[in-house]
C-alpha positions as CSV (number, residue, x, y, z in Angstrom):
1,M,32.2,38.5,40.4
2,P,31.4,34.7,40.6
3,R,31.4,33.1,37.5
4,A,28.6,31.9,35.5
5,M,27.5,28.5,35.3
6,T,27.7,26.4,32.6
7,R,26.0,23.3,31.6
8,T,27.1,20.9,28.9
9,V,25.1,19.1,26.8
10,S,25.8,15.6,25.2
11,I,24.5,15.0,21.8
12,G,25.8,11.8,21.7
13,P,28.2,10.5,19.0
14,V,27.5,11.7,15.6
15,E,27.1,8.6,14.5
16,D,23.8,8.6,16.7
17,T,22.7,12.3,15.7
18,P,19.3,12.1,12.7
19,L,22.0,14.8,10.5
20,G,21.5,12.7,7.2
21,M,19.7,13.0,4.2
22,T,16.3,13.7,5.1
23,L,14.0,12.0,2.1
24,E,12.0,15.6,1.2
25,R,15.9,16.6,0.7
26,H,16.2,13.5,-1.2
27,L,13.6,14.1,-3.7
28,L,14.2,17.6,-3.8
29,D,18.3,16.8,-5.3
30,R,16.8,14.6,-7.6
31,Q,14.1,17.7,-8.8
32,R,17.3,19.5,-9.6
33,R,19.0,17.5,-11.3
34,M,16.1,17.0,-13.7
35,P,15.4,20.1,-16.0
36,E,11.7,19.7,-17.3
37,A,10.5,18.4,-13.7
38,T,7.7,20.5,-12.8
39,G,7.4,19.7,-8.6
40,D,4.2,17.3,-9.2
41,F,6.4,13.8,-8.6
42,T,7.8,15.8,-5.5
43,G,4.3,17.1,-4.2
44,L,2.5,13.7,-4.3
45,F,5.4,11.9,-2.9
46,Q,5.6,14.1,0.3
47,Q,1.8,13.5,1.2
48,I,2.3,10.0,0.4
49,M,4.8,9.9,2.8
50,L,3.1,12.4,5.2
51,A,-0.3,8.9,4.6
52,A,2.6,6.8,6.0
53,K,3.2,9.2,8.8
54,I,-0.6,9.1,9.8
55,I,-1.4,5.5,9.2
56,G,2.3,4.5,11.2
57,S,1.5,6.5,14.2
58,R,-2.2,4.7,14.6
59,V,-0.3,1.2,13.6
60,S,2.2,1.1,16.4
61,K,-1.3,2.3,19.4
62,A,-3.8,0.1,17.5
63,G,-4.5,-1.3,20.5
64,L,-5.1,1.8,22.8
65,S,-7.8,3.2,19.7
66,D,-10.0,0.8,19.4
67,I,-9.0,-0.4,16.3
68,L,-8.6,-3.1,16.2
69,G,-10.6,-6.5,15.0
70,R,-12.6,-6.1,11.8
71,T,-15.6,-3.7,10.5
72,G,-17.9,-6.8,9.1
73,T,-17.7,-5.9,5.9
74,T,-15.8,-7.8,3.2
75,N,-13.5,-6.0,0.4
76,V,-14.2,-7.2,-3.3
77,Q,-11.5,-9.4,-2.7
78,G,-13.7,-11.2,-0.3
79,E,-12.4,-11.0,2.6
80,Q,-12.5,-9.4,5.8
81,V,-11.9,-5.8,5.8
82,Q,-9.7,-4.5,9.2
83,K,-10.9,-1.5,11.0
84,L,-6.8,-0.2,9.9
85,D,-7.3,-1.2,6.7
86,E,-10.3,0.8,6.4
87,F,-8.5,3.6,8.0
88,A,-5.6,3.5,5.7
89,N,-7.1,3.3,3.0
90,T,-9.0,6.8,3.8
91,V,-6.1,8.2,5.2
92,I,-4.2,7.5,2.0
93,V,-7.4,8.6,-0.6
94,Q,-8.0,12.2,1.5
95,T,-4.4,12.8,1.8
96,V,-3.8,12.6,-2.0
97,E,-7.4,13.5,-3.7
98,A,-6.8,17.3,-3.3
99,G,-3.2,17.9,-4.0
100,G,-3.9,18.2,-7.5
101,H,-1.6,15.7,-8.7
102,V,-3.4,12.3,-9.9
103,C,-6.3,12.4,-11.7
104,V,-7.7,8.6,-10.8
105,M,-6.2,6.3,-8.0
106,G,-7.0,2.5,-7.7
107,S,-6.9,0.4,-4.5
108,E,-6.6,-3.2,-3.2
109,E,-9.6,-2.3,-1.0
110,V,-11.9,-0.7,-2.9
111,E,-13.8,-2.6,-6.5
112,N,-13.6,0.5,-8.7
113,P,-11.5,3.4,-9.9
114,I,-10.8,6.3,-7.0
115,T,-11.9,9.8,-9.4
116,I,-10.8,12.9,-7.7
117,P,-13.6,14.8,-6.5
118,S,-14.1,18.1,-9.1
119,Q,-13.7,20.9,-6.9
120,Y,-9.5,19.5,-6.8
121,P,-7.4,19.7,-9.6
122,Q,-6.8,16.7,-11.8
123,G,-3.1,16.2,-12.6
124,K,-0.7,14.3,-14.4
125,Y,-0.2,11.2,-12.0
126,V,-1.6,7.9,-11.6
127,L,-1.7,6.4,-8.3
128,Q,-2.3,2.5,-7.0
129,F,-1.7,0.6,-3.7
130,D,-2.5,-1.5,-1.7
131,P,-3.7,0.8,1.5
132,L,-2.4,-2.1,4.7
133,D,-0.5,-5.3,3.3
134,G,-0.2,-8.4,5.3
135,S,-3.9,-7.5,7.7
136,G,-4.0,-10.3,8.7
137,N,-1.3,-9.7,10.8
138,I,-2.4,-6.7,12.8
139,D,-4.0,-8.7,15.9
140,I,-0.8,-10.1,16.5
141,N,1.3,-7.0,16.3
142,A,3.3,-9.1,13.5
143,S,5.5,-6.5,10.3
144,I,2.7,-5.5,7.8
145,G,2.7,-2.4,5.6
146,T,1.8,0.0,2.6
147,I,2.8,-0.4,-1.3
148,F,2.6,1.6,-3.5
149,S,3.0,2.8,-7.3
150,I,2.9,6.0,-9.9
151,H,2.4,6.2,-13.2
152,R,2.1,8.9,-15.8
153,R,-1.3,9.2,-16.6
154,V,-1.6,8.1,-20.9
155,T,-5.9,10.2,-21.2
156,P,-5.9,13.5,-21.9
157,P,-6.3,16.3,-18.8
158,G,-9.0,15.7,-16.9
159,Q,-10.6,13.0,-15.0
160,G,-9.1,10.1,-15.1
161,S,-10.6,6.3,-16.0
162,M,-9.5,2.3,-16.3
163,K,-7.1,2.6,-19.5
164,D,-5.2,4.9,-16.9
165,L,-5.0,2.3,-13.9
166,L,-4.4,-0.8,-16.6
167,Q,-0.6,0.2,-17.7
168,K,2.0,-2.5,-17.4
169,G,5.0,-2.4,-14.8
170,S,7.0,-1.5,-17.7
171,E,5.3,1.6,-17.6
172,I,5.9,2.6,-13.6
173,V,7.6,6.0,-12.7
174,A,8.0,4.9,-9.1
175,A,6.9,2.1,-6.4
176,G,7.6,1.5,-3.3
177,Y,6.4,0.5,0.2
178,V,7.0,0.8,3.9
179,I,6.4,-1.3,6.2
180,Y,5.3,-0.9,9.8
181,G,8.1,-2.9,11.9
182,S,10.6,-2.5,15.1
183,S,10.9,1.0,12.8
184,N,9.1,2.2,10.6
185,M,10.9,2.2,6.9
186,L,10.5,3.4,3.5
187,V,12.0,2.0,0.3
188,Y,11.6,2.9,-2.7
189,S,12.6,3.5,-6.8
190,T,12.2,5.2,-9.9
191,G,14.1,2.8,-11.5
192,D,17.8,3.7,-11.9
193,Q,18.6,1.8,-8.1
194,V,16.3,1.6,-4.7
195,D,16.8,3.7,-1.3
196,G,15.3,2.5,2.2
197,F,14.7,4.9,4.4
198,T,14.4,5.2,8.2
199,Y,11.6,7.3,10.6
200,D,12.6,9.1,12.7
201,P,9.4,9.3,15.7
202,G,11.6,12.1,17.3
203,V,12.5,14.5,14.8
204,G,9.0,13.2,12.3
205,E,11.0,12.6,9.3
206,F,12.5,9.4,7.1
207,F,16.1,9.6,7.0
208,L,18.1,7.8,4.3
209,S,20.1,4.4,5.6
210,H,20.0,1.9,3.0
211,P,20.6,4.2,0.3
212,D,21.6,2.3,-2.8
213,I,20.2,-1.3,-2.0
214,R,21.2,-4.2,-3.6
215,I,19.3,-7.8,-3.8
216,P,22.2,-10.2,-3.7
217,Q,23.0,-12.8,-6.6
218,R,21.6,-15.6,-4.9
219,G,20.7,-16.0,-1.4
220,G,20.0,-18.8,1.3
221,I,16.5,-18.3,2.5
222,Y,12.5,-19.3,0.5
223,S,9.5,-17.6,1.6
224,I,6.1,-19.5,0.9
225,N,3.1,-20.6,2.1
226,E,4.6,-24.6,2.8
227,G,0.6,-25.1,4.3
228,N,-1.0,-25.2,0.8
229,Y,2.1,-27.8,-1.0
230,H,-0.7,-30.4,-1.8
231,N,-2.4,-27.7,-3.7
232,W,0.6,-27.5,-5.7
233,S,1.8,-28.4,-9.0
234,E,4.3,-31.1,-9.4
235,G,7.0,-28.9,-10.2
236,T,6.3,-26.4,-7.6
237,Q,6.4,-29.4,-5.3
238,K,9.8,-30.8,-6.7
239,W,11.3,-27.1,-6.5
240,V,10.2,-27.0,-2.6
241,D,11.9,-30.7,-1.7
242,W,15.0,-29.7,-3.9
243,I,15.7,-26.4,-2.3
244,K,15.4,-27.3,1.2
245,T,17.2,-30.7,1.1
246,P,21.2,-30.3,0.9
247,D,23.4,-31.7,-1.8
248,E,26.8,-31.4,-3.1
249,N,26.3,-27.9,-4.8
250,K,24.1,-26.0,-2.1
251,K,22.9,-26.2,1.3
252,A,19.8,-26.6,2.6
253,Y,17.8,-22.9,2.2
254,R,15.5,-21.6,5.2
255,L,11.8,-21.1,5.4
256,R,11.0,-18.0,6.6
257,Y,7.1,-16.9,5.7
258,I,5.8,-14.0,7.7
259,G,2.4,-13.5,5.8
260,A,2.3,-10.1,4.4
261,M,3.9,-9.7,1.6
262,V,5.4,-6.2,2.1
263,A,7.6,-8.2,4.9
264,D,8.6,-11.0,3.3
265,I,9.6,-8.9,0.9
266,H,12.1,-6.8,2.6
267,R,13.3,-9.1,4.2
268,T,14.5,-11.0,0.4
269,L,15.4,-7.6,-0.4
270,L,18.2,-7.3,2.2
271,R,19.1,-10.7,2.8
272,G,19.0,-12.1,-0.8
273,G,16.9,-15.3,-1.7
274,I,13.1,-15.6,-3.3
275,F,8.9,-15.3,-1.8
276,V,6.9,-17.9,-3.8
277,Y,3.3,-17.8,-3.9
278,P,2.3,-19.7,-7.1
279,R,-0.3,-21.1,-8.7
280,D,-2.6,-23.2,-6.8
281,V,-5.9,-25.9,-7.9
282,K,-7.9,-23.2,-5.9
283,N,-6.6,-19.8,-7.4
284,K,-5.2,-21.4,-10.9
285,K,-4.9,-17.2,-11.2
286,G,-2.4,-17.1,-8.1
287,K,-3.7,-15.2,-4.9
288,L,-1.3,-11.5,-5.3
289,R,-2.9,-8.9,-6.9
290,L,-1.3,-7.6,-10.2
291,L,-1.7,-3.5,-9.9
292,Y,-1.6,-3.2,-5.6
293,E,1.3,-5.9,-5.2
294,A,3.2,-8.3,-8.0
295,S,4.4,-5.2,-9.9
296,P,5.0,-2.6,-7.3
297,M,7.1,-5.5,-5.6
298,A,8.7,-6.7,-9.4
299,F,9.6,-3.4,-9.9
300,L,11.4,-2.5,-6.6
301,V,13.5,-6.0,-6.8
302,E,13.9,-5.3,-11.0
303,A,15.6,-2.1,-9.6
304,A,18.1,-3.9,-7.3
305,G,19.8,-6.5,-9.5
306,G,15.9,-8.8,-8.7
307,A,14.0,-11.2,-10.8
308,A,10.2,-11.4,-11.1
309,S,8.0,-13.6,-13.2
310,D,4.6,-15.3,-12.8
311,G,6.6,-18.3,-13.6
312,K,6.4,-17.9,-16.6
313,N,6.8,-14.5,-18.1
314,R,7.9,-11.3,-16.5
315,I,6.1,-9.0,-13.8
316,L,6.5,-6.1,-15.5
317,D,5.4,-6.9,-18.9
318,I,2.0,-8.5,-17.9
319,Q,-0.6,-6.5,-19.4
320,P,-3.6,-5.8,-17.0
321,T,-6.8,-6.5,-18.4
322,E,-8.9,-5.7,-14.6
323,L,-8.6,-3.9,-11.2
324,H,-8.3,-6.6,-9.7
325,Q,-6.2,-9.2,-11.6
326,R,-4.3,-12.1,-10.1
327,T,-1.3,-13.4,-10.3
328,P,1.2,-16.1,-9.5
329,V,4.7,-15.0,-8.1
330,F,8.3,-15.6,-8.3
331,I,10.4,-13.1,-6.8
332,G,14.2,-12.2,-5.0
333,S,17.4,-13.2,-6.4
334,P,18.3,-13.7,-10.3
335,D,19.9,-17.4,-9.6
336,D,17.2,-18.3,-7.3
337,V,14.3,-16.8,-9.3
338,A,15.9,-19.4,-12.3
339,D,16.2,-22.3,-10.2
340,A,12.8,-22.4,-9.3
341,L,11.1,-21.7,-12.6
342,R,13.5,-24.3,-14.5
343,F,11.3,-26.8,-11.9
344,V,8.7,-25.1,-12.2
345,N,8.5,-25.1,-16.9
346,A,10.2,-29.0,-16.7
């Protein structure tokens, strides 16, 4: 009787197979360690994860799906709305609103609070987000991302309100971002540590790839839009002149600026250095949004051992008074932030 034919299947080196910790398992493991957990936080995060997958899929084929370019409208910030901005905002709202985990949402693209329709349960969390940070980079295929933060509601059960949205960054329960680049990554923290998960499109899951991220005490890169140099304060100008000039105590720092906060912060978090968007004569209150960009990123960077300031105050201690409030930002390695503030406040 002839021997049955056999086939050897190669799965490649073990380290190349996606057998590690998924984001969903990571969340469930944390939930089990908290006896008081109800599963609402995990459920909300699963919805954010789904929205990120949908947005990432559309971003990866934007040039093939008639979704590049502008819509012809402007948002509350006075900026031209990109088609992908609008798409990403809609995806997040529609993915999250029916889950029963949030009572209100705030978006960088929407002027007023986003209420939860009455046919859906009103949850105990508050979600705020920049649906597509760096959308000006879409048409040139540079990295962009989604930034989000989660607070607990502070109002009684029922529909959420502005009071739920206008909370300090220090009250954040969790914050994170998704970066859509050569690979898609989700980075998040609940305040104790920062973990990064890389998306495997073949499996359809985020896998833990960067556990317990710690920002270096000092880096070698500064990130700032130096084209605005002549609009800055004298202190900011002196700091930039100093940081890129070598002396007996330091090497010259290298300038790296992508123009999307999520991408510049991602590099800063992994390699160290500093990201700065100071106030200038045009933007005396700063340019970046406190609730949708500055606070979530400050929460992440501080959880990784870094520092974040508006030039005078810790960003997480700023009490928001407006939904679309802006702020200057100095964020990154603690020694580099301290150097910048020494010049700015001299």
